[in-house]
KOLKESE-69039 format. One record per residue (C-alpha): x, y, z; residue in three letters. Coordinates in steps of 0.05 Angstrom, whole numbers, padded with zeros to 5 digits, always signed. Example, Ala and Ser with C-alpha at 12.3 -4.5 7.8 and 13.67 -1.06 7.14 Angstrom:
<sites>
+00246-00090+00156ala
+00273-00021+00143ser
</sites>
This chain:
<sites>
-00454-00311+00010met
-00463-00266-00049ala
-00531-00296-00065gly
-00511-00368-00051his
-00546-00410+00001asp
-00490-00436+00047pro
-00528-00502+00051ala
-00516-00512-00024ser
-00440-00512-00015leu
-00398-00573-00004gly
-00347-00528+00031ser
-00343-00453+00045pro
-00277-00455+00007glu
-00317-00459-00058gln
-00329-00384-00051val
-00275-00361-00002ala
-00206-00392+00005ser
-00140-00377+00037ala
-00080-00418+00014val
-00018-00413+00057cys
+00047-00434+00023ser
+00122-00428+00021val
+00152-00407-00046val
+00190-00467-00074ala
+00236-00435-00126asp
+00258-00370-00157gly
+00284-00308-00122pro
+00231-00312-00066ala
+00244-00386-00050ala
+00232-00399+00023gly
+00185-00340+00033cys
+00116-00348+00062arg
+00054-00328+00021ala
-00021-00328+00033ile
-00066-00326-00028asp
-00137-00301-00014leu
-00192-00314-00064arg
-00265-00295-00058val
-00326-00299-00102leu
-00342-00232-00134gly
-00285-00198-00097gly
-00212-00179-00100ile
-00162-00236-00099asp
-00098-00215-00065val
-00031-00245-00046arg
-00007-00230+00025val
+00068-00231+00041leu
+00081-00248+00114pro
+00157-00244+00108asp
+00151-00173+00079arg
+00113-00140+00136gly
+00046-00172+00116leu
+00044-00127+00055asp
+00002-00140-00007leu
+00030-00169-00071gly
-00008-00185-00135ala
-00083-00170-00136ala
-00137-00186-00186trp
-00210-00168-00196tyr
-00254-00204-00246gly
-00192-00229-00283gly
-00161-00159-00287val
-00094-00147-00252pro
-00096-00086-00207leu
-00027-00082-00177ala
+00037-00060-00210trp
+00093-00112-00204ile
+00163-00087-00214ser
+00216-00123-00256ser
+00247-00144-00190ile
+00184-00182-00169gly
+00177-00219-00103glu
+00241-00221-00063arg
+00261-00241+00007pro
+00272-00187+00059ala
+00339-00152+00061leu
+00385-00153+00121glu
+00393-00089+00161ala
+00462-00076+00132ala
+00432-00079+00061glu
+00379-00026+00077leu
+00427+00033+00083val
+00422+00089+00032gly
+00381+00069-00028glu
+00385-00006-00015gly
+00309-00010-00007trp
+00300-00003-00082arg
+00337-00068-00096thr
+00281-00109-00065ala
+00220-00066-00083phe
+00175-00113-00119gly
+00115-00067-00123gly
+00050-00103-00106gly
-00016-00073-00086leu
+00012-00043-00022met
+00082-00034+00007thr
+00087-00003+00076thr
+00142+00050+00086cys
+00166+00068+00156gly
+00167+00063+00214leu
+00232+00099+00227ala
+00235+00137+00161asn
+00197+00151+00097val
+00227+00184+00036gly
+00301+00198+00025ala
+00353+00167+00071pro
+00361+00208+00135ser
+00392+00205+00204glu
+00422+00136+00193gly
+00357+00106+00165his
+00353+00082+00093gly
+00303+00101+00039leu
+00232+00087+00064his
+00255+00053+00127gly
+00258-00021+00144ala
+00186-00040+00159tyr
+00173-00079+00095ser
+00233-00123+00111his
+00207-00147+00178gln
+00172-00215+00185pro
+00102-00220+00213ala
+00089-00263+00274ala
+00025-00293+00303ser
-00005-00297+00233val
-00077-00322+00233glu
-00128-00334+00178val
-00203-00329+00191gln
-00262-00342+00145arg
-00332-00315+00156thr
-00394-00313+00112gln
-00374-00243+00089glu
-00298-00244+00082ala
-00231-00278+00090val
-00184-00244+00139met
-00110-00247+00156val
-00081-00219+00221arg
-00010-00213+00244gly
+00040-00173+00285val
+00102-00138+00258val
+00158-00108+00302leu
+00201-00051+00276asp
+00247-00027+00331gly
+00205-00007+00391asp
+00142-00001+00350leu
+00092-00057+00343glu
+00042-00057+00285leu
-00019-00103+00288arg
-00049-00111+00219arg
-00116-00139+00196thr
-00129-00152+00122ile
-00198-00171+00096ala
-00224-00184+00026thr
-00299-00186+00023arg
-00343-00235-00015ile
-00385-00202-00070gly
-00360-00132-00052ala
-00297-00121-00092gly
-00263-00092-00030glu
-00198-00103+00008val
-00192-00070+00076arg
-00127-00059+00115val
-00128-00035+00187glu
-00065-00023+00227asp
-00056-00007+00300val
+00013+00018+00321val
+00038+00013+00393arg
+00102+00038+00425asn
+00134-00017+00466arg
+00194+00025+00486gly
+00208+00072+00543ser
+00213+00138+00504glu
+00168+00179+00458val
+00182+00154+00387thr
+00168+00188+00320pro
+00130+00139+00275ala
+00127+00163+00202pro
+00086+00116+00158ile
+00068+00117+00084leu
+00025+00066+00047tyr
+00055+00056-00023his
-00005+00033-00064val
+00020+00012-00133asn
-00026+00008-00194leu
-00006-00013-00264gly
-00030-00032-00333ala
-00081-00046-00358pro
-00117-00006-00304leu
-00068+00052-00307trp
-00065+00060-00383ser
-00093+00113-00429pro
-00146+00139-00425pro
-00150+00125-00350ala
-00159+00186-00304arg
-00143+00199-00231leu
-00188+00239-00186arg
-00171+00260-00115val
-00230+00278-00070gly
-00304+00285-00083ala
-00301+00355-00114thr
-00256+00390-00164asp
-00186+00382-00137gln
-00134+00437-00141ala
-00071+00418-00178ala
-00021+00382-00132pro
+00047+00409-00113thr
+00103+00382-00158pro
+00166+00357-00124arg
+00215+00382-00175asp
+00224+00410-00246his
+00208+00345-00280asp
+00142+00339-00244ala
+00126+00413-00255ala
+00137+00406-00330phe
+00082+00353-00333his
+00036+00385-00281leu
-00021+00397-00332glu
-00029+00323-00342gly
-00020+00300-00270trp
-00088+00265-00270asp
-00081+00227-00336arg
-00047+00161-00351ala
+00011+00182-00397pro
+00023+00115-00430gly
+00095+00092-00444val
+00144+00150-00452val
+00214+00136-00476ser
+00269+00161-00430arg
+00218+00188-00380ala
+00237+00201-00308val
+00192+00195-00248glu
+00142+00249-00229arg
+00123+00260-00157val
+00067+00305-00131tyr
+00037+00321-00063glu
-00037+00330-00051his
-00068+00364+00009arg
-00129+00323+00027val
-00189+00336+00071thr
-00234+00283+00099gly
-00307+00277+00081glu
-00360+00281+00135pro
-00344+00209+00155asp
-00271+00227+00164gly
-00246+00188+00103trp
-00210+00215+00042ala
-00209+00180-00025his
-00178+00177-00094ala
-00205+00141-00155thr
-00175+00114-00218val
-00225+00104-00274his
-00209+00063-00336ser
-00260+00073-00392pro
-00225+00019-00432ala
-00238-00033-00378leu
-00303-00003-00353gly
-00271-00007-00284leu
-00262+00043-00227thr
-00216+00031-00168leu
-00226+00074-00106thr
-00175+00080-00051leu
-00202+00106+00016arg
-00163+00122+00078trp
-00172+00155+00147asp
-00154+00228+00135ala
-00147+00240+00210gly
-00087+00195+00216thr
-00062+00201+00143leu
-00072+00274+00123pro
-00024+00274+00063arg
-00026+00240-00004leu
+00035+00232-00049his
+00028+00212-00122gln
+00084+00176-00160trp
+00081+00168-00235val
+00135+00134-00275his
+00118+00124-00349pro
+00185+00098-00374ala
+00186+00032-00413pro
+00184-00026-00365gly
+00152+00017-00310met
+00082+00045-00326gly
+00064+00055-00253val
+00018+00100-00212leu
+00033+00103-00138gly
-00019+00131-00091leu
+00013+00141-00023glu
-00028+00164+00038pro
+00019+00184+00094ala
+00022+00218+00162asn
+00082+00261+00144cys
+00121+00295+00088trp
+00158+00254+00037cys
+00198+00308+00003ser
+00266+00339-00001asp
+00254+00377+00063ala
+00310+00371+00115pro
+00306+00304+00153pro
+00295+00340+00219thr
+00236+00378+00190ala
+00205+00314+00162arg
+00213+00276+00227arg
+00191+00335+00269gly
+00126+00340+00230ala
+00106+00267+00238cys
+00065+00239+00296pro
+00100+00212+00358cys
+00078+00152+00398trp
+00082+00156+00474pro
+00112+00096+00511pro
+00049+00079+00549ala
+00027+00006+00543pro
-00044+00030+00527ser
-00024+00082+00476ala
-00040+00061+00404ala
-00064+00094+00341arg
-00099+00063+00282ala
-00090+00074+00207ser
-00145+00049+00161arg
-00148+00042+00086ser
-00194+00008+00036arg
-00188-00009-00037ser
-00251-00021-00077arg
-00255-00042-00150ala
</sites>
C-alpha cells in the first residue's frame, strides 16, 4: 500500500477508509453520503441520493471541485424538474451526471439536463482492496438502468468512474448522457491553463456571441470578472491510440495538473463551460455522447445513441480524473 507493509498497520482503514453517513442538518439533512479517503490519493464525497454522483474532492489538501452557492441538496421531485428547475438544486461537485432522457435545454417535455442526478442509487456497496476503495450502485432513470463503479486509488491520485447502461424496457430508447465535471478555485485560477488533447488543439466552437467574444482566451482561467455571463464552447475530440481522449488543467501557482480522461468511442464530444462572475469562478469539462447546444430538440435526440431493449444489450462509459 503505497510503500507501506500491510503487516505494519493496525487496520487497513489507516490508509484507505470509506465512511457512510446520513447528513444530520442543513439543506441536505437526511441524504446519504459516502466519504472516501486514501493515502496519497484523491479524497472524494459520493452522493448516493443524487445518482451516485461526486461532490467535494481534495488532493493533498487542495480542493479540486467547484461547489456552487447552493451546495448539497436533496433530490427534486419530478414535478420540480420541469423547465429550468434543475438549476435550483445544482450543487456542483466533482461530477454531476446529466441525462438520461435529455441533456442541455429543456425539450420534448424533459427539463434541463434530465432527471438522472435526482434518482437514488440502490444496491450500494463499498469494497476495499490493497490498491483502492470502491463504491458500486445501481440507478434507474425510466427504462434505463445505470450500473456505476467509483474507485479512488491509493498512492495514485486517481478517481475512476465506469458506467454501464442497460435498457430494461421493450422499445429502442435514446440515451443522451453528459458528465458535468466541475473545477474551481484555487485550481482554476490565473494563471491556470486548459489543454484539450495531446497535440495543438484547434479553437473550439463558441455557442453564442458572448463565447465568441472571448474565444481568444478559451484556454486561460479568466479570474473574477464583474457582471460576466457564462461562456460555452464545444470541442471535437479524437481518441488516442488507446481509444481515450483527455483534457488537462495545469496550475503553475499550485504546481498541480489535473487530467480528465474518457472513452472517446462512447463520448465523442466535449463541452466546456466557463463562468467567471463573482461567486462562480467555475470551469466545466463535459464529455458527452451527443450535442448540448441550441440545435432543435429532435436533432439533438436524433444524434444521440439509442439502446436496444435486449436484456444483454449494454454500453459502457468510462472516465478518469488524475491529479
